[in-house]
ROSE-893402 format. One record per residue: x, y, z of N, C-alpha, C in turn; residue number from 1; residue in three letters. Coordinates in nm, 2 decimals. Layout:
<zapa><n_xx>X</n_xx><n_yy>Y</n_yy><n_zz>Z</n_zz><ca_xx>X</ca_xx><ca_yy>Y</ca_yy><ca_zz>Z</ca_zz><c_xx>X</c_xx><c_yy>Y</c_yy><c_zz>Z</c_zz><voba>NUM</voba><tivex>Ala</tivex></zapa>
...
//
This chain:
<zapa><n_xx>-1.61</n_xx><n_yy>2.19</n_yy><n_zz>-0.07</n_zz><ca_xx>-1.61</ca_xx><ca_yy>2.33</ca_yy><ca_zz>-0.11</ca_zz><c_xx>-1.72</c_xx><c_yy>2.41</c_yy><c_zz>-0.04</c_zz><voba>1</voba><tivex>Unk</tivex></zapa>
<zapa><n_xx>-1.83</n_xx><n_yy>2.34</n_yy><n_zz>-0.01</n_zz><ca_xx>-1.94</ca_xx><ca_yy>2.41</ca_yy><ca_zz>0.06</ca_zz><c_xx>-1.89</c_xx><c_yy>2.46</c_yy><c_zz>0.20</c_zz><voba>2</voba><tivex>Unk</tivex></zapa>
<zapa><n_xx>-1.80</n_xx><n_yy>2.39</n_yy><n_zz>0.26</n_zz><ca_xx>-1.76</ca_xx><ca_yy>2.43</ca_yy><ca_zz>0.40</ca_zz><c_xx>-1.62</c_xx><c_yy>2.50</c_yy><c_zz>0.40</c_zz><voba>3</voba><tivex>Unk</tivex></zapa>
<zapa><n_xx>-1.57</n_xx><n_yy>2.53</n_yy><n_zz>0.28</n_zz><ca_xx>-1.44</ca_xx><ca_yy>2.60</ca_yy><ca_zz>0.26</ca_zz><c_xx>-1.33</c_xx><c_yy>2.51</c_yy><c_zz>0.31</c_zz><voba>4</voba><tivex>Unk</tivex></zapa>
<zapa><n_xx>-1.34</n_xx><n_yy>2.38</n_yy><n_zz>0.29</n_zz><ca_xx>-1.23</ca_xx><ca_yy>2.29</ca_yy><ca_zz>0.33</ca_zz><c_xx>-1.14</c_xx><c_yy>2.26</c_yy><c_zz>0.21</c_zz><voba>5</voba><tivex>Unk</tivex></zapa>
<zapa><n_xx>-1.01</n_xx><n_yy>2.29</n_yy><n_zz>0.23</n_zz><ca_xx>-0.92</ca_xx><ca_yy>2.27</ca_yy><ca_zz>0.12</ca_zz><c_xx>-0.88</c_xx><c_yy>2.12</c_yy><c_zz>0.12</c_zz><voba>6</voba><tivex>Unk</tivex></zapa>
<zapa><n_xx>-0.88</n_xx><n_yy>2.06</n_yy><n_zz>0.00</n_zz><ca_xx>-0.84</ca_xx><ca_yy>1.92</ca_yy><ca_zz>-0.01</ca_zz><c_xx>-0.70</c_xx><c_yy>1.92</c_yy><c_zz>-0.09</c_zz><voba>7</voba><tivex>Unk</tivex></zapa>
<zapa><n_xx>-0.61</n_xx><n_yy>1.85</n_yy><n_zz>-0.02</n_zz><ca_xx>-0.47</ca_xx><ca_yy>1.84</ca_yy><ca_zz>-0.08</ca_zz><c_xx>-0.45</c_xx><c_yy>1.69</c_yy><c_zz>-0.09</c_zz><voba>8</voba><tivex>Unk</tivex></zapa>
<zapa><n_xx>-0.41</n_xx><n_yy>1.64</n_yy><n_zz>-0.21</n_zz><ca_xx>-0.37</ca_xx><ca_yy>1.51</ca_yy><ca_zz>-0.23</ca_zz><c_xx>-0.22</c_xx><c_yy>1.49</c_yy><c_zz>-0.18</c_zz><voba>9</voba><tivex>Unk</tivex></zapa>
<zapa><n_xx>-0.20</n_xx><n_yy>1.38</n_yy><n_zz>-0.10</n_zz><ca_xx>-0.07</ca_xx><ca_yy>1.36</ca_yy><ca_zz>-0.04</ca_zz><c_xx>-0.02</c_xx><c_yy>1.22</c_yy><c_zz>-0.09</c_zz><voba>10</voba><tivex>Unk</tivex></zapa>
<zapa><n_xx>0.11</n_xx><n_yy>1.21</n_yy><n_zz>-0.11</n_zz><ca_xx>0.17</ca_xx><ca_yy>1.08</ca_yy><ca_zz>-0.14</ca_zz><c_xx>0.16</c_xx><c_yy>0.99</c_yy><c_zz>-0.02</c_zz><voba>11</voba><tivex>Unk</tivex></zapa>
<zapa><n_xx>0.10</n_xx><n_yy>0.88</n_yy><n_zz>-0.03</n_zz><ca_xx>0.08</ca_xx><ca_yy>0.79</ca_yy><ca_zz>0.09</ca_zz><c_xx>0.20</c_xx><c_yy>0.70</c_yy><c_zz>0.13</c_zz><voba>12</voba><tivex>Unk</tivex></zapa>
<zapa><n_xx>0.30</n_xx><n_yy>0.70</n_yy><n_zz>0.04</n_zz><ca_xx>0.41</ca_xx><ca_yy>0.60</ca_yy><ca_zz>0.06</ca_zz><c_xx>0.47</c_xx><c_yy>0.62</c_yy><c_zz>0.20</c_zz><voba>13</voba><tivex>Unk</tivex></zapa>
<zapa><n_xx>0.48</n_xx><n_yy>0.51</n_yy><n_zz>0.27</n_zz><ca_xx>0.55</ca_xx><ca_yy>0.50</ca_yy><ca_zz>0.40</ca_zz><c_xx>0.48</c_xx><c_yy>0.57</c_yy><c_zz>0.51</c_zz><voba>14</voba><tivex>Unk</tivex></zapa>
<zapa><n_xx>0.36</n_xx><n_yy>0.63</n_yy><n_zz>0.49</n_zz><ca_xx>0.30</ca_xx><ca_yy>0.70</ca_yy><ca_zz>0.60</ca_zz><c_xx>0.27</c_xx><c_yy>0.61</c_yy><c_zz>0.72</c_zz><voba>15</voba><tivex>Unk</tivex></zapa>
<zapa><n_xx>0.25</n_xx><n_yy>0.48</n_yy><n_zz>0.70</n_zz><ca_xx>0.22</ca_xx><ca_yy>0.39</ca_yy><ca_zz>0.81</ca_zz><c_xx>0.34</c_xx><c_yy>0.32</c_yy><c_zz>0.86</c_zz><voba>16</voba><tivex>Unk</tivex></zapa>
<zapa><n_xx>0.46</n_xx><n_yy>0.35</n_yy><n_zz>0.80</n_zz><ca_xx>0.58</ca_xx><ca_yy>0.28</ca_yy><ca_zz>0.84</ca_zz><c_xx>0.68</c_xx><c_yy>0.37</c_yy><c_zz>0.90</c_zz><voba>17</voba><tivex>Unk</tivex></zapa>
<zapa><n_xx>0.65</n_xx><n_yy>0.50</n_yy><n_zz>0.91</n_zz><ca_xx>0.74</ca_xx><ca_yy>0.60</ca_yy><ca_zz>0.96</ca_zz><c_xx>0.68</c_xx><c_yy>0.66</c_yy><c_zz>1.09</c_zz><voba>18</voba><tivex>Unk</tivex></zapa>
<zapa><n_xx>0.76</n_xx><n_yy>0.68</n_yy><n_zz>1.19</n_zz><ca_xx>0.72</ca_xx><ca_yy>0.73</ca_yy><ca_zz>1.32</ca_zz><c_xx>0.70</c_xx><c_yy>0.88</c_yy><c_zz>1.30</c_zz><voba>19</voba><tivex>Unk</tivex></zapa>
<zapa><n_xx>0.58</n_xx><n_yy>0.93</n_yy><n_zz>1.34</n_zz><ca_xx>0.56</ca_xx><ca_yy>1.07</ca_yy><ca_zz>1.32</ca_zz><c_xx>0.63</c_xx><c_yy>1.16</c_yy><c_zz>1.42</c_zz><voba>20</voba><tivex>Unk</tivex></zapa>
<zapa><n_xx>0.68</n_xx><n_yy>1.10</n_yy><n_zz>1.53</n_zz><ca_xx>0.76</ca_xx><ca_yy>1.17</ca_yy><ca_zz>1.63</ca_zz><c_xx>0.90</c_xx><c_yy>1.19</c_yy><c_zz>1.59</c_zz><voba>21</voba><tivex>Unk</tivex></zapa>
<zapa><n_xx>0.97</n_xx><n_yy>1.08</n_yy><n_zz>1.55</n_zz><ca_xx>1.12</ca_xx><ca_yy>1.09</ca_yy><ca_zz>1.53</ca_zz><c_xx>1.15</c_xx><c_yy>1.07</c_yy><c_zz>1.38</c_zz><voba>22</voba><tivex>Unk</tivex></zapa>
<zapa><n_xx>1.06</n_xx><n_yy>1.04</n_yy><n_zz>1.30</n_zz><ca_xx>1.08</ca_xx><ca_yy>1.01</ca_yy><ca_zz>1.15</ca_zz><c_xx>1.16</c_xx><c_yy>0.88</c_yy><c_zz>1.13</c_zz><voba>23</voba><tivex>Unk</tivex></zapa>
<zapa><n_xx>1.17</n_xx><n_yy>0.80</n_yy><n_zz>1.23</n_zz><ca_xx>1.24</ca_xx><ca_yy>0.67</ca_yy><ca_zz>1.22</ca_zz><c_xx>1.15</c_xx><c_yy>0.56</c_yy><c_zz>1.16</c_zz><voba>24</voba><tivex>Unk</tivex></zapa>
<zapa><n_xx>1.20</n_xx><n_yy>0.46</n_yy><n_zz>1.11</n_zz><ca_xx>1.12</ca_xx><ca_yy>0.35</ca_yy><ca_zz>1.06</ca_zz><c_xx>1.07</c_xx><c_yy>0.26</c_yy><c_zz>1.18</c_zz><voba>25</voba><tivex>Unk</tivex></zapa>
<zapa><n_xx>0.95</n_xx><n_yy>0.21</n_yy><n_zz>1.16</n_zz><ca_xx>0.89</ca_xx><ca_yy>0.13</ca_yy><ca_zz>1.26</ca_zz><c_xx>0.82</c_xx><c_yy>0.01</c_yy><c_zz>1.19</c_zz><voba>26</voba><tivex>Unk</tivex></zapa>
<zapa><n_xx>0.75</n_xx><n_yy>-0.06</n_yy><n_zz>1.27</n_zz><ca_xx>0.67</ca_xx><ca_yy>-0.18</ca_yy><ca_zz>1.21</ca_zz><c_xx>0.52</c_xx><c_yy>-0.16</c_yy><c_zz>1.24</c_zz><voba>27</voba><tivex>Unk</tivex></zapa>
<zapa><n_xx>0.45</n_xx><n_yy>-0.20</n_yy><n_zz>1.15</n_zz><ca_xx>0.30</ca_xx><ca_yy>-0.20</ca_yy><ca_zz>1.16</ca_zz><c_xx>0.26</c_xx><c_yy>-0.35</c_yy><c_zz>1.17</c_zz><voba>28</voba><tivex>Unk</tivex></zapa>
<zapa><n_xx>0.19</n_xx><n_yy>-0.38</n_yy><n_zz>1.28</n_zz><ca_xx>0.13</ca_xx><ca_yy>-0.51</ca_yy><ca_zz>1.30</ca_zz><c_xx>-0.02</c_xx><c_yy>-0.49</c_yy><c_zz>1.33</c_zz><voba>29</voba><tivex>Unk</tivex></zapa>
<zapa><n_xx>-0.10</n_xx><n_yy>-0.50</n_yy><n_zz>1.22</n_zz><ca_xx>-0.24</ca_xx><ca_yy>-0.48</ca_yy><ca_zz>1.23</ca_zz><c_xx>-0.27</c_xx><c_yy>-0.34</c_yy><c_zz>1.27</c_zz><voba>30</voba><tivex>Unk</tivex></zapa>
<zapa><n_xx>-0.33</n_xx><n_yy>-0.32</n_yy><n_zz>1.38</n_zz><ca_xx>-0.36</ca_xx><ca_yy>-0.18</ca_yy><ca_zz>1.43</ca_zz><c_xx>-0.25</c_xx><c_yy>-0.12</c_yy><c_zz>1.51</c_zz><voba>31</voba><tivex>Unk</tivex></zapa>
<zapa><n_xx>-0.14</n_xx><n_yy>-0.19</n_yy><n_zz>1.53</n_zz><ca_xx>-0.04</ca_xx><ca_yy>-0.13</ca_yy><ca_zz>1.62</ca_zz><c_xx>0.09</c_xx><c_yy>-0.09</c_yy><c_zz>1.54</c_zz><voba>32</voba><tivex>Unk</tivex></zapa>
<zapa><n_xx>0.14</n_xx><n_yy>0.02</n_yy><n_zz>1.58</n_zz><ca_xx>0.27</ca_xx><ca_yy>0.07</ca_yy><ca_zz>1.52</ca_zz><c_xx>0.37</c_xx><c_yy>0.08</c_yy><c_zz>1.63</c_zz><voba>33</voba><tivex>Unk</tivex></zapa>
<zapa><n_xx>0.49</n_xx><n_yy>0.03</n_yy><n_zz>1.61</n_zz><ca_xx>0.60</ca_xx><ca_yy>0.04</ca_yy><ca_zz>1.70</ca_zz><c_xx>0.72</c_xx><c_yy>0.10</c_yy><c_zz>1.63</c_zz><voba>34</voba><tivex>Unk</tivex></zapa>
<zapa><n_xx>0.78</n_xx><n_yy>0.21</n_yy><n_zz>1.68</n_zz><ca_xx>0.90</ca_xx><ca_yy>0.27</ca_yy><ca_zz>1.62</ca_zz><c_xx>1.02</c_xx><c_yy>0.19</c_yy><c_zz>1.67</c_zz><voba>35</voba><tivex>Unk</tivex></zapa>
<zapa><n_xx>1.11</n_xx><n_yy>0.16</n_yy><n_zz>1.58</n_zz><ca_xx>1.23</ca_xx><ca_yy>0.09</ca_yy><ca_zz>1.62</ca_zz><c_xx>1.33</c_xx><c_yy>0.19</c_yy><c_zz>1.68</c_zz><voba>36</voba><tivex>Unk</tivex></zapa>
<zapa><n_xx>1.32</n_xx><n_yy>0.32</n_yy><n_zz>1.66</n_zz><ca_xx>1.41</ca_xx><ca_yy>0.42</ca_yy><ca_zz>1.70</ca_zz><c_xx>1.38</c_xx><c_yy>0.47</c_yy><c_zz>1.84</c_zz><voba>37</voba><tivex>Unk</tivex></zapa>
<zapa><n_xx>1.26</n_xx><n_yy>0.52</n_yy><n_zz>1.86</n_zz><ca_xx>1.22</ca_xx><ca_yy>0.59</ca_yy><ca_zz>1.99</ca_zz><c_xx>1.12</c_xx><c_yy>0.51</c_yy><c_zz>2.07</c_zz><voba>38</voba><tivex>Unk</tivex></zapa>
<zapa><n_xx>1.09</n_xx><n_yy>0.39</n_yy><n_zz>2.02</n_zz><ca_xx>1.00</ca_xx><ca_yy>0.29</ca_yy><ca_zz>2.09</ca_zz><c_xx>0.85</c_xx><c_yy>0.35</c_yy><c_zz>2.11</c_zz><voba>39</voba><tivex>Unk</tivex></zapa>
<zapa><n_xx>0.82</n_xx><n_yy>0.45</n_yy><n_zz>2.03</n_zz><ca_xx>0.68</ca_xx><ca_yy>0.50</ca_yy><ca_zz>2.03</ca_zz><c_xx>0.59</c_xx><c_yy>0.39</c_yy><c_zz>1.99</c_zz><voba>40</voba><tivex>Unk</tivex></zapa>
<zapa><n_xx>0.48</n_xx><n_yy>0.37</n_yy><n_zz>2.07</n_zz><ca_xx>0.38</ca_xx><ca_yy>0.27</ca_yy><ca_zz>2.04</ca_zz><c_xx>0.24</c_xx><c_yy>0.34</c_yy><c_zz>2.03</c_zz><voba>41</voba><tivex>Unk</tivex></zapa>
<zapa><n_xx>0.17</n_xx><n_yy>0.31</n_yy><n_zz>1.92</n_zz><ca_xx>0.04</ca_xx><ca_yy>0.38</ca_yy><ca_zz>1.91</ca_zz><c_xx>-0.04</c_xx><c_yy>0.31</c_yy><c_zz>1.80</c_zz><voba>42</voba><tivex>Unk</tivex></zapa>
<zapa><n_xx>-0.16</n_xx><n_yy>0.35</n_yy><n_zz>1.79</n_zz><ca_xx>-0.25</ca_xx><ca_yy>0.30</ca_yy><ca_zz>1.68</ca_zz><c_xx>-0.18</c_xx><c_yy>0.34</c_yy><c_zz>1.55</c_zz><voba>43</voba><tivex>Unk</tivex></zapa>
<zapa><n_xx>-0.17</n_xx><n_yy>0.24</n_yy><n_zz>1.46</n_zz><ca_xx>-0.10</ca_xx><ca_yy>0.26</ca_yy><ca_zz>1.33</ca_zz><c_xx>-0.17</c_xx><c_yy>0.37</c_yy><c_zz>1.24</c_zz><voba>44</voba><tivex>Unk</tivex></zapa>
<zapa><n_xx>-0.31</n_xx><n_yy>0.37</n_yy><n_zz>1.24</n_zz><ca_xx>-0.38</ca_xx><ca_yy>0.46</ca_yy><ca_zz>1.16</ca_zz><c_xx>-0.36</c_xx><c_yy>0.60</c_yy><c_zz>1.21</c_zz><voba>45</voba><tivex>Unk</tivex></zapa>
<zapa><n_xx>-0.36</n_xx><n_yy>0.62</n_yy><n_zz>1.34</n_zz><ca_xx>-0.34</ca_xx><ca_yy>0.76</ca_yy><ca_zz>1.40</ca_zz><c_xx>-0.20</c_xx><c_yy>0.80</c_yy><c_zz>1.36</c_zz><voba>46</voba><tivex>Unk</tivex></zapa>
<zapa><n_xx>-0.10</n_xx><n_yy>0.72</n_yy><n_zz>1.38</n_zz><ca_xx>0.04</ca_xx><ca_yy>0.75</ca_yy><ca_zz>1.34</ca_zz><c_xx>0.04</c_xx><c_yy>0.79</c_yy><c_zz>1.19</c_zz><voba>47</voba><tivex>Unk</tivex></zapa>
<zapa><n_xx>-0.02</n_xx><n_yy>0.72</n_yy><n_zz>1.10</n_zz><ca_xx>-0.02</ca_xx><ca_yy>0.75</ca_yy><ca_zz>0.96</ca_zz><c_xx>-0.09</c_xx><c_yy>0.88</c_yy><c_zz>0.94</c_zz><voba>48</voba><tivex>Unk</tivex></zapa>
<zapa><n_xx>-0.20</n_xx><n_yy>0.91</n_yy><n_zz>1.01</n_zz><ca_xx>-0.27</ca_xx><ca_yy>1.04</ca_yy><ca_zz>0.99</ca_zz><c_xx>-0.18</c_xx><c_yy>1.16</c_yy><c_zz>1.03</c_zz><voba>49</voba><tivex>Unk</tivex></zapa>
<zapa><n_xx>-0.10</n_xx><n_yy>1.14</n_yy><n_zz>1.14</n_zz><ca_xx>0.00</ca_xx><ca_yy>1.25</ca_yy><ca_zz>1.17</ca_zz><c_xx>0.10</c_xx><c_yy>1.27</c_yy><c_zz>1.06</c_zz><voba>50</voba><tivex>Unk</tivex></zapa>
<zapa><n_xx>0.15</n_xx><n_yy>1.16</n_yy><n_zz>1.00</n_zz><ca_xx>0.24</ca_xx><ca_yy>1.16</ca_yy><ca_zz>0.89</ca_zz><c_xx>0.18</c_xx><c_yy>1.23</c_yy><c_zz>0.77</c_zz><voba>51</voba><tivex>Unk</tivex></zapa>
<zapa><n_xx>0.06</n_xx><n_yy>1.20</n_yy><n_zz>0.74</n_zz><ca_xx>-0.01</ca_xx><ca_yy>1.26</ca_yy><ca_zz>0.62</ca_zz><c_xx>-0.02</c_xx><c_yy>1.41</c_yy><c_zz>0.65</c_zz><voba>52</voba><tivex>Unk</tivex></zapa>
<zapa><n_xx>-0.05</n_xx><n_yy>1.46</n_yy><n_zz>0.77</n_zz><ca_xx>-0.06</ca_xx><ca_yy>1.60</ca_yy><ca_zz>0.80</ca_zz><c_xx>0.08</c_xx><c_yy>1.66</c_yy><c_zz>0.78</c_zz><voba>53</voba><tivex>Unk</tivex></zapa>
<zapa><n_xx>0.19</n_xx><n_yy>1.60</n_yy><n_zz>0.82</n_zz><ca_xx>0.32</ca_xx><ca_yy>1.65</ca_yy><ca_zz>0.81</ca_zz><c_xx>0.37</c_xx><c_yy>1.65</c_yy><c_zz>0.66</c_zz><voba>54</voba><tivex>Unk</tivex></zapa>
<zapa><n_xx>0.32</n_xx><n_yy>1.55</n_yy><n_zz>0.59</n_zz><ca_xx>0.37</ca_xx><ca_yy>1.53</ca_yy><ca_zz>0.45</ca_zz><c_xx>0.34</c_xx><c_yy>1.65</c_yy><c_zz>0.36</c_zz><voba>55</voba><tivex>Unk</tivex></zapa>
<zapa><n_xx>0.24</n_xx><n_yy>1.72</n_yy><n_zz>0.38</n_zz><ca_xx>0.20</ca_xx><ca_yy>1.84</ca_yy><ca_zz>0.30</ca_zz><c_xx>0.31</c_xx><c_yy>1.95</c_yy><c_zz>0.30</c_zz><voba>56</voba><tivex>Unk</tivex></zapa>
<zapa><n_xx>0.39</n_xx><n_yy>1.95</n_yy><n_zz>0.41</n_zz><ca_xx>0.50</ca_xx><ca_yy>2.05</ca_yy><ca_zz>0.42</ca_zz><c_xx>0.64</c_xx><c_yy>2.00</c_yy><c_zz>0.38</c_zz><voba>57</voba><tivex>Unk</tivex></zapa>
<zapa><n_xx>0.65</n_xx><n_yy>1.88</n_yy><n_zz>0.33</n_zz><ca_xx>0.77</ca_xx><ca_yy>1.82</ca_yy><ca_zz>0.28</ca_zz><c_xx>0.79</c_xx><c_yy>1.85</c_yy><c_zz>0.13</c_zz><voba>58</voba><tivex>Unk</tivex></zapa>
<zapa><n_xx>0.87</n_xx><n_yy>1.94</n_yy><n_zz>0.10</n_zz><ca_xx>0.88</ca_xx><ca_yy>1.98</ca_yy><ca_zz>-0.05</ca_zz><c_xx>0.94</c_xx><c_yy>1.87</c_yy><c_zz>-0.13</c_zz><voba>59</voba><tivex>Unk</tivex></zapa>
<zapa><n_xx>1.03</n_xx><n_yy>1.79</n_yy><n_zz>-0.07</n_zz><ca_xx>1.10</ca_xx><ca_yy>1.69</ca_yy><ca_zz>-0.15</ca_zz><c_xx>1.01</c_xx><c_yy>1.57</c_yy><c_zz>-0.19</c_zz><voba>60</voba><tivex>Unk</tivex></zapa>
<zapa><n_xx>0.89</n_xx><n_yy>1.56</n_yy><n_zz>-0.13</n_zz><ca_xx>0.80</ca_xx><ca_yy>1.45</ca_yy><ca_zz>-0.16</ca_zz><c_xx>0.67</c_xx><c_yy>1.51</c_yy><c_zz>-0.21</c_zz><voba>61</voba><tivex>Unk</tivex></zapa>
<zapa><n_xx>0.64</n_xx><n_yy>1.49</n_yy><n_zz>-0.34</n_zz><ca_xx>0.52</ca_xx><ca_yy>1.53</ca_yy><ca_zz>-0.40</ca_zz><c_xx>0.43</c_xx><c_yy>1.41</c_yy><c_zz>-0.43</c_zz><voba>62</voba><tivex>Unk</tivex></zapa>
<zapa><n_xx>0.32</n_xx><n_yy>1.43</n_yy><n_zz>-0.48</n_zz><ca_xx>0.22</ca_xx><ca_yy>1.32</ca_yy><ca_zz>-0.51</ca_zz><c_xx>0.28</c_xx><c_yy>1.21</c_yy><c_zz>-0.60</c_zz><voba>63</voba><tivex>Unk</tivex></zapa>
<zapa><n_xx>0.37</n_xx><n_yy>1.25</n_yy><n_zz>-0.68</n_zz><ca_xx>0.42</ca_xx><ca_yy>1.16</ca_yy><ca_zz>-0.78</ca_zz><c_xx>0.56</c_xx><c_yy>1.10</c_yy><c_zz>-0.75</c_zz><voba>64</voba><tivex>Unk</tivex></zapa>
<zapa><n_xx>0.62</n_xx><n_yy>1.13</n_yy><n_zz>-0.63</n_zz><ca_xx>0.75</ca_xx><ca_yy>1.08</ca_yy><ca_zz>-0.59</ca_zz><c_xx>0.73</c_xx><c_yy>0.93</c_yy><c_zz>-0.57</c_zz><voba>65</voba><tivex>Unk</tivex></zapa>
<zapa><n_xx>0.82</n_xx><n_yy>0.85</n_yy><n_zz>-0.63</n_zz><ca_xx>0.80</ca_xx><ca_yy>0.70</ca_yy><ca_zz>-0.61</ca_zz><c_xx>0.84</c_xx><c_yy>0.66</c_yy><c_zz>-0.47</c_zz><voba>66</voba><tivex>Unk</tivex></zapa>
<zapa><n_xx>0.79</n_xx><n_yy>0.54</n_yy><n_zz>-0.43</n_zz><ca_xx>0.81</ca_xx><ca_yy>0.49</ca_yy><ca_zz>-0.30</ca_zz><c_xx>0.96</c_xx><c_yy>0.48</c_yy><c_zz>-0.26</c_zz><voba>67</voba><tivex>Unk</tivex></zapa>
<zapa><n_xx>1.04</n_xx><n_yy>0.44</n_yy><n_zz>-0.36</n_zz><ca_xx>1.18</ca_xx><ca_yy>0.42</ca_yy><ca_zz>-0.33</ca_zz><c_xx>1.25</c_xx><c_yy>0.55</c_yy><c_zz>-0.29</c_zz><voba>68</voba><tivex>Unk</tivex></zapa>
<zapa><n_xx>1.21</n_xx><n_yy>0.66</n_yy><n_zz>-0.36</n_zz><ca_xx>1.27</ca_xx><ca_yy>0.79</ca_yy><ca_zz>-0.32</ca_zz><c_xx>1.21</c_xx><c_yy>0.85</c_yy><c_zz>-0.19</c_zz><voba>69</voba><tivex>Unk</tivex></zapa>
<zapa><n_xx>1.09</n_xx><n_yy>0.81</n_yy><n_zz>-0.16</n_zz><ca_xx>1.03</ca_xx><ca_yy>0.85</ca_yy><ca_zz>-0.03</ca_zz><c_xx>1.11</c_xx><c_yy>0.78</c_yy><c_zz>0.08</c_zz><voba>70</voba><tivex>Unk</tivex></zapa>
<zapa><n_xx>1.13</n_xx><n_yy>0.65</n_yy><n_zz>0.07</n_zz><ca_xx>1.21</ca_xx><ca_yy>0.58</ca_yy><ca_zz>0.17</ca_zz><c_xx>1.35</c_xx><c_yy>0.64</c_yy><c_zz>0.18</c_zz><voba>71</voba><tivex>Unk</tivex></zapa>
<zapa><n_xx>1.41</n_xx><n_yy>0.67</n_yy><n_zz>0.07</n_zz><ca_xx>1.55</ca_xx><ca_yy>0.73</ca_yy><ca_zz>0.07</ca_zz><c_xx>1.54</c_xx><c_yy>0.86</c_yy><c_zz>0.14</c_zz><voba>72</voba><tivex>Unk</tivex></zapa>
<zapa><n_xx>1.44</n_xx><n_yy>0.94</n_yy><n_zz>0.13</n_zz><ca_xx>1.43</ca_xx><ca_yy>1.07</ca_yy><ca_zz>0.20</ca_zz><c_xx>1.44</c_xx><c_yy>1.05</c_yy><c_zz>0.35</c_zz><voba>73</voba><tivex>Unk</tivex></zapa>
<zapa><n_xx>1.36</n_xx><n_yy>0.95</n_yy><n_zz>0.40</n_zz><ca_xx>1.36</ca_xx><ca_yy>0.93</ca_yy><ca_zz>0.54</ca_zz><c_xx>1.49</c_xx><c_yy>0.86</c_yy><c_zz>0.59</c_zz><voba>74</voba><tivex>Unk</tivex></zapa>
<zapa><n_xx>1.55</n_xx><n_yy>0.78</n_yy><n_zz>0.51</n_zz><ca_xx>1.68</ca_xx><ca_yy>0.72</ca_yy><ca_zz>0.55</ca_zz><c_xx>1.79</c_xx><c_yy>0.83</c_yy><c_zz>0.56</c_zz><voba>75</voba><tivex>Unk</tivex></zapa>
<zapa><n_xx>1.78</n_xx><n_yy>0.93</n_yy><n_zz>0.47</n_zz><ca_xx>1.88</ca_xx><ca_yy>1.04</ca_yy><ca_zz>0.47</ca_zz><c_xx>1.86</c_xx><c_yy>1.13</c_yy><c_zz>0.59</c_zz><voba>76</voba><tivex>Unk</tivex></zapa>
<zapa><n_xx>1.74</n_xx><n_yy>1.14</n_yy><n_zz>0.65</n_zz><ca_xx>1.72</ca_xx><ca_yy>1.22</ca_yy><ca_zz>0.77</ca_zz><c_xx>1.80</c_xx><c_yy>1.17</c_yy><c_zz>0.88</c_zz><voba>77</voba><tivex>Unk</tivex></zapa>
<zapa><n_xx>1.83</n_xx><n_yy>1.04</n_yy><n_zz>0.89</n_zz><ca_xx>1.89</ca_xx><ca_yy>0.97</ca_yy><ca_zz>1.00</ca_zz><c_xx>2.05</c_xx><c_yy>0.97</c_yy><c_zz>0.99</c_zz><voba>78</voba><tivex>Unk</tivex></zapa>
<zapa><n_xx>2.10</n_xx><n_yy>1.02</n_yy><n_zz>0.88</n_zz><ca_xx>2.24</ca_xx><ca_yy>1.03</ca_yy><ca_zz>0.85</ca_zz><c_xx>2.31</c_xx><c_yy>1.15</c_yy><c_zz>0.92</c_zz><voba>79</voba><tivex>Unk</tivex></zapa>
//
């Protein structure tokens, strides 16, 4: 608050398992993330950080949405 930084709590479910570029499912192996859809390869924590930034704008996922519904949201994007 001293620096006028707004803090928003974000639901963390699947932030490290979703590609921030194409919203497809990927795999995390230690520090590495590989997207199964677009073959994006990057640091898993950086990918998760991008997803956290995007998540604040997704109205269907709030802080209390359970992980199953979060997964279903991303699965429905690919239909």
